[in-house]
N, C-alpha and C positions, 0 to 999 in steps of 0.2 A: 698246428697241424700234426697229426699222428705220423711219425716217421715210418712205422710199419705199413701204414696205408699207402704211402707213396711207393714203398718197395713192392707192394702187391700190384700197384698200377704198372710199374716198370715190367713186371712179369706177365702182364695181362695179354688179352687177345690182340691188342694193337701191335705189340712187339712180336707176338707169335705170327701175326699175319704178314710180317715182313720176312719170315724165315725163308720162304722160297726165293725171294729177291736176294737174301743174304748169300745163299748158295751160289747164285749167279754171279754175285759180286766178288766171290773169293779169289777168282783168278785175277781180276782187275786190281783187287786190293794188294795182291802179292807183287804186282808190278809197280806199285807206288814208289816214287822216289822219296828222298829224305824230307824235302820241303813239304810234301803232301801228308806227312805224319803230324803236322801241326795245324790246328784248326782255330777258328775265331768265334767267340760268342760275345754278344753285347747285351747287357742288362741294365735297367734303370730301377732302382729301389729307393729313391729318395736321395738324401745327401750322399755324394760319391765318396766322401771321406770314410764313412762306415763300410760301404760296399767294397771298396778297394782293400781295406784292412782284412776283411773276411775272406775274400776269394784268394788273396795272396797266400793264405795258410794251407790251401788244398794241394795235396800231392798230385802232380801232373799239370799244374798250372805254372806256366813259364813266366808270364808277365801280365800285369794288370795296369792299365792306363786309365786314369780318370779323364773325363772329357764331356763333350756335348754332342748330341746327335739328333737327327730328325727335326730340324728347324728350318726356317726359311731365310735366315740371314747368314751371309758368308763370314767366316772368321770371327765368330762372336767372342767377346770377352766375358769373364765371370760376371762383371757388372751388368753387361747386356742381358745375359741369361737370367740373372736375378730379377729383372723387371718382369719376367714372364711374357714378354712381348715378342721374343725371337722364335718361339715355338719349340726350342730345344728342350731336351730332358737331360738333367745331370745323369750321367751313366758311366759305366766302365766297359772298356774293351778288353777281353780276356784272350790271351794266346795260350792254348793248352794242347796236351798230347792225348789224343783219343785212346791210345793204347794204355794209358794210365788212369784216365778219368773220362767218363762218357758225357755226352751232352745231356743225357737223362739225369745223371748225377748232378750236373751243374744246375739243371732245372729244379732238382730236389732242394738244393741249397737255396736257390733263388726264392722259391715259394715259402721257405721256412724262416728266412732271415729278415723278412719285412712283412707288412700287412698289405696284401694285394687286394683288399676289399675297400680301401679308402681312396676315393677319387681325387687325384691331384693333391694328395696330402700324405705325409709321413710324420706322425707326431706333431710337433710344433711347426714343422716346415710345411708351408701351404703355397700352392701355385702349380701351374702346369709343368714347371721345370722339375717338380718333385714327383711326377706321376710314376706309377708302376708300369714298366714296359719291357717287352722282349722284342728286340730288333733282330730278326732272323737274317742269316746270310745265304741260305739256300732253302729249297723246298722241303728237305728232310727236317730241318730245324723248325720250319713253319708248322709242319704236320705234328711234330712232337709237342710244340708249345700249345697248339690248339687242342690237342688230345688231352694233355694234362689239365689244362684250364677247364675243359668240359667235364672231365671225369671227377676232378676235385669238387666242382660245383654240384655234380650229381650226388656225390658221396656225403655232402654236408660237412666236409672237412673244416670249413669256416662258417661262422655264424651268419655271415652276409655273403652275397654273390661276389665272385672275383671280378674286378674291373680292370685287370691288367690289359694294357694295349698290346696287341701283337701286330707288328708292322715290319715291312722290309727295311733293313738297315740302310740308311742314307749316309751322306758324308759325315764322318766322325772327326771332330776337332779336338785334339788333346787340350786339356786345360793348362793353365799357366803352371810353370815349374813349381811354384810354392804349394800347389795342390797335390802334386805327386808324392807318394809315400808320406802322406800328411800325418797319419797316426804315428808312424815310426819316428818322424822328425819332431813331433810336437806333443807326444804323450805325457811328457813331464812338465810341460809349460802351459798348455791350453786346457782350461777346466772342462771344455766340451769333450775332450778326449777321455777324461776320467769319468765324467758324469754320463755321457751318452755312448761313446764308442766302446770303451772297455767292458761295460756290462754285456753289451751285445756280443762282443768278441769272446768273452768268457763263456757265455751260454752256448754259442756256436761251437766252441772247442769241445765242450762236454757232449753235445749231441752228435758231432761228427768226428769224434776222436780217432776213429779208425781210418779216416780219409785225409788226415793231416800229414804234412811233410815230416813233422816230428815223429810220426808213428811208423815211418818207412825208412 
């Protein structure tokens, strides 16, 4: 997907249409306490090992936790989720500072670092647990997710229609400890890290060089 195209969408009428509300919100925003300066985003882009490694690099992202969400079984294990029968998606929950990185920018990364046009599949990983999904935490996130999905489809940014699920975030279950910081802890020992994760991470760093922690 063209990075410039997404930037144009960010500056489009949808954002402009919110300008009046923005003025109204300035006073309330100035009254926000410290806890309210941190927000949450939840994305599923296939294997969470790759997703975690990518979003952790972004300036303004405080913590990325790999886990499972939007299923119908309580406290699922990795083995449970891998059956595809629990309804959960492998995803990451992201704590970020909106003053440093916006939800729009997180969505930009989301749509560029995976294929949102393949249903229940990312590469060789097949199953509903690998579906593309945006689990929104409030109505503003829902509207933005739906807007970008619609506009990207209209623009023909991808060769096929986007099939990303957009749904309210349900209970998030952190994955087992060995899944957390997986790339950092296994990049020199697991071939998957070298063959799959590292090329994605290298490409991401080139495209989003100005948004990385290392650039600030």
